[in-house]
N, C-alpha and C positions, 0 to 999 in steps of 0.2 A: 775057474772064473766063467767057463763056457756052459756050466750046468744051470745057470740062473733062469734063462728063458724056459727051459724044459720044466723046471720046478714050478714055474708059474702057469705053463700051458696045461699041465695035467689037472690041477685043481679046477682051472677054468672050464676044461672039457667036462669034468665030473659034475660041475654045477650047471653049466649052460645047456649041455646036450639034453639032460632029462627035462629041464624046463621047456625047451623047444619041442621035444617030443610030446610032453603033456599038452602044450598049446595046440599042436597039430591034431592031437586026439580029440581035444575039446571042440575044435573047429569042425572036425569031421563028424562028431556026434551031433553038433548043432545043425549042420547042413542036412544030415540024415533025418533028424527030428523035424526040421522045417519042411523037408520034401515029403517024407513018408507019414508024418503025423499031423502037423499043423495045417498043411495045405489040404489034405483030404478032409480034415475036420471043418475047415473053412468052406470048402466046396459043399460038404454035407449040410452045414448050417444054412448056406445060401439056398441050396435046392429044397431043403425041407422047411425052412422057416421064412426067410426073407422073400424068396420068390413067390410063394403062395400068398403071403400078406400083401405084397405089391399087386398081385393079380386080383385078389379080393378087393383091395382099395380101388383099383381101376374099374372092376366090374360093378362094385356096389356103390361107389361114390362118384367117380369121374364120369363114367358113361351115363348114369342117370342125370347128373347135373348138366352134362352137355346136351342130353336129349331134351331136358326141360327148357334149357336156354334156347336151343334151336327150334323146338316144336311149339313152345308155349310163350316164353317171354319175348323172343324176338318178334313173332307176329303180333303179339299183344302190344308191344311198344310201337311197332309201325302203325297198327290200327289206331292207337291212342293219339299218336302224332298226326296221322292223316285226318282222322275224323273229329278230333277234339282240339288239339293244340294249334294245328294249322288254321282252322276256321277262327279260333279265338285270336290268333296272331293277325289274320287278315282283317277281322272286325276291329281290333284295336288300331291297326294301321289306318283303316278307313275312317274311324272316328277321330283319330288324331289329325288326319289330313283335313277332314271337314272343319274341325275346331281351329286348327292352327293356320290353315291357309288364309282365312281373312286377316288374321293378325300379321301374317307374313306380307301380304299385299299392302296392308295399311302401313306397316313399318317401312316397306320399300318406298311407297309414295311420300310418306312423311320425311324420310331421309332425303329423297330427291328434292322435296320442297325446301327443307332446311339448307341444303347445299345451294339451291338457286337463290334463296333469300340471303345467304351469306355472301355469295358472289355479287349480288346486287347491292348489298349494304356495305361491303368492304370499302369501295371508294369513298362513300360518304363518311364512314367511320374514320378512315385515314385522313380525309380532309379536315374533319372535326378535331382529330388529335393534333394535326399540325396547327390548326387555328388556336387551340387551347395552349399549345406550347408557345406560339408566337405571342399570344396575349399575356401569358405568364412572364415571358422574358420582358415584354414591354412594361408590364406592371412593376417588375423588379427594378427596371431602369428608372421609371418615374418615381417610385418610392425612394430609391437611392438618392435621386437629385432633389426631391421635395422634402424628404424627412431626414435621411441619414446624414447628408452633407450639412444641412443647417444645424442639426443637433451636434454634429462633430465640431462645426465652427464655433457655436455658442459655448461648447465645453472647453475648447482650446482657448477661446478669446476671453471668456468671462468667468465661467464656473471654476476652472482649475486655478487661475490666478487668485480669485477670491478665496478659494479653499486654502491655498498656500498662505495668503495673508492672514486668514483666520487661525491657521495652525501656528504661524509665527507669533501672532498676538497672544494665543493661548499659552505658548511656551514662555513668552516674555512676561506677560501680566499675571499668569496663574502658577505655572509649574516652577519657574525659577524663584519667585517670592515664597512659594510654599516650601520648596527645598531649603531656601535660606532660612526661613522661619523654623523649620524642623531641625536644621543643623545648628544654627546659631542661637536659637532661643529655647525651643522646647526640650531638646536633649540636655543642654546645660541646666535648665531649670529642673528637669526631672532628676538629673544627677544630684543637684543641690538638695532637693526635697528628700531623696533617698538617704543622703548623708545626714540630714537633720534627723530623720526618723531613726536611722541606725544609732546616732548619738543619744537619742532619747530612749533607745531600747524599744522602739515601735516598728521594727523591721517586720513587715507582714509576710515576707517571703519565707521566713523560718517557721517550721511547724510548732 
């Protein structure tokens, strides 16, 4: 019973130890290749190819462009601004000042005049508005007492009673006799006529 772990340990050692040794060997070879092959190749490529190309780009492109910018373009830009754009800017500012200054002064004085006129006219306008409101209220009161109240009194005293009497007379003299005539005379007469027609075979309602 005690031989079980030993039986398992020996195959495990036989399998694991070679795999571990193989992994260590591969790691050692990889470090050796990286240190003694890839790193020198990279250094050689940098020294032989990349560094000369960078130096040529700096010498042939960057330095000439910088020289052109510092020696030609910058002085030219300063000269254009100083002798062309700045005089044009000053001339435009001077022209605008000459043209717009009278309008500015005119607008200023017109504004002050309008403000003064408004201040002077405001009490008159306020008094006129109050007078119109008072006249409007007085006219409403006068119209109410002269027109509305008499019309209301005539309506309540004469027109509405007369209309009620006329409506009562219309119901008594027209509607009720007409209803009685339709119910008591016309409908029986119509029924009798239809009965006679049916008896004679003259019923016009049949197709």
